[in-house]
C-alpha positions, 0 to 999 in steps of 0.5 A, spaced: 472 537 486 475 531 484 475 526 489 481 521 490 482 515 495 488 514 499 489 507 498 495 506 503 495 509 510 497 507 517 491 510 521 492 506 527 499 508 528 500 513 535 501 518 530 494 519 530 492 517 537 490 525 539 487 527 532 484 522 528 477 525 527 480 531 525 485 528 520 479 524 517 475 531 517 481 534 513 481 528 508 474 529 507 474 536 506 480 535 501 476 530 497 479 524 499 472 519 500 475 512 502 482 511 505 485 504 507 488 503 513 494 498 513 496 492 517 503 491 519 502 485 524 496 481 527 495 487 532 496 492 527 491 489 523 486 488 528 486 496 529 485 497 522 479 493 522 476 497 528 477 503 525 474 501 519 468 499 523 468 506 526 469 510 520 465 509 514 470 512 509 476 507 512 477 500 510 482 495 512 488 491 509 490 485 514 498 482 514 505 482 517 510 486 514 517 483 512 521 487 516 518 484 522 518 477 519 523 474 525 517 476 530 511 473 526 508 467 529 510 460 525 503 460 521 499 466 520 494 463 516 489 462 521 488 469 524 489 472 517 483 467 514 478 470 520 480 477 519 479 476 511 472 475 512 470 482 515 466 486 510 471 492 510 477 488 509 479 489 502 486 486 501 492 482 504 497 487 506 502 489 507 506 483 505 513 482 501 520 482 502 525 487 505 532 486 504 534 494 506 536 492 513 540 485 513 543 482 519 550 482 516 549 490 516 548 490 524 554 485 526 550 479 524 553 474 519 551 471 512 548 465 515 543 470 519 541 474 512 539 467 509 535 465 515 532 472 515 530 472 507 528 465 508 523 467 514 520 473 509 519 468 504 515 464 508 510 468 511 510 472 504 508 465 501 503 464 507 499 470 506 499 469 498 495 463 500 490 466 504 489 472 499 487 466 494 483 463 498 479 469 501 479 472 493 482 478 496 488 481 492 495 483 496 499 490 497 506 489 496 512 492 500 519 491 497 525 494 498 531 492 495 528 486 493 524 487 487 527 481 483 525 476 489 519 479 490 516 479 483 519 472 482 515 469 488 509 473 486 509 471 479 507 464 479 501 466 482 499 470 476 492 469 474 490 467 481 491 473 485 494 480 484 499 485 487 499 493 488 506 495 489 506 500 493 510 506 494 513 505 487 520 508 486 523 503 481 524 505 473 519 504 468 522 497 466 520 494 473 514 497 472 512 494 466 515 487 469 509 488 474 504 490 469 506 484 465 503 479 471 497 483 471 499 487 477 499 494 479 503 500 482 501 505 487 505 512 487 506 517 494 508 524 495 515 522 492 512 524 486 512 531 488 520 531 491 525 535 487 529 529 487 523 525 485 524 525 477 525 518 477 519 517 480 515 522 475 518 518 469 515 512 471 509 515 472 509 518 465 510 511 463 505 508 467 498 507 463 493 511 467 488 505 468 494 501 472 496 506 477 493 508 484 495 514 489 497 513 496 500 517 502 503 511 506 502 516 511 505 518 516 511 518 512 513 521 505 509 528 506 508 531 499 511 538 498 509 543 501 508 539 507 515 535 506 518 533 513 512 533 517 507 528 518 503 526 513 496 525 512 490 522 507 488 529 505 495 530 502 493 525 496 490 532 493 497 535 492 500 528 490 494 528 485 495 535 482 503 533 480 501 526 477 495 529 473 500 534 471 506 529 469 500 525 465 497 531 461 490 530 464 485 533 468 484 532 475 477 529 473 480 524 468 485 522 474 480 521 479 475 517 474 481 512 472 484 511 479 478 510 483 476 505 478 482 502 478 482 502 486 475 499 486 476 493 481 482 492 485 479 492 492 472 490 490 469 491 497 471 498 496 464 499 492 460 501 498 455 507 498 459 514 498 460 515 506 455 521 508 
């Protein structure tokens, strides 16, 4: 069986509170040998670390999600610096910019929008700084904010890399990401009937510059669409990506797992038993 990693999962979410051991067992049975549980706040990051301590195949990323920027502490750096020292914390993330729900869309003003965007940029900057200090790479979230996200990350090319997770942009934007040394990662959207644009981008992405993820509990691939997603479903994602790339599952496994270990060096531990 070809083995894969789920490089972006939210295993600390309440969706898994009642059956996480079974979820992990199904992932391992499907050949998913490593999973990264992603922090979206300080408390979420702490939970991800605790899961990583308990479960050999789980690792953690720590960060503050841009959608909750207005709730963030004034300075995230002290807490994240401490988390980043943990041997199973592999990245800072998910971090970035998200303009999908601006205050003006909910009775706010354009001035509110400007403050919201500036606060997102401020905490993005803080977290990039921590990543550079800690020698870790970043897991990038962007929604309706591609140009600003890339522009804020670009000055740090050579010091830190990002993986643009749940990538749904076109091939030209993918190339702009790769040009600054960063990567892209694909979810179950690649299996959707209306996901041809994502499949086109997958086809154009070099095999050694992409990773696979579920973003679970969201975006379950076909045939599970509409249900809770889980790491085992990387198997279905990998089958479609291999078909699009015209390669074998074994070739995709070797390429994506090597890319993940190169990007997240702390993943390079003995295979869990």
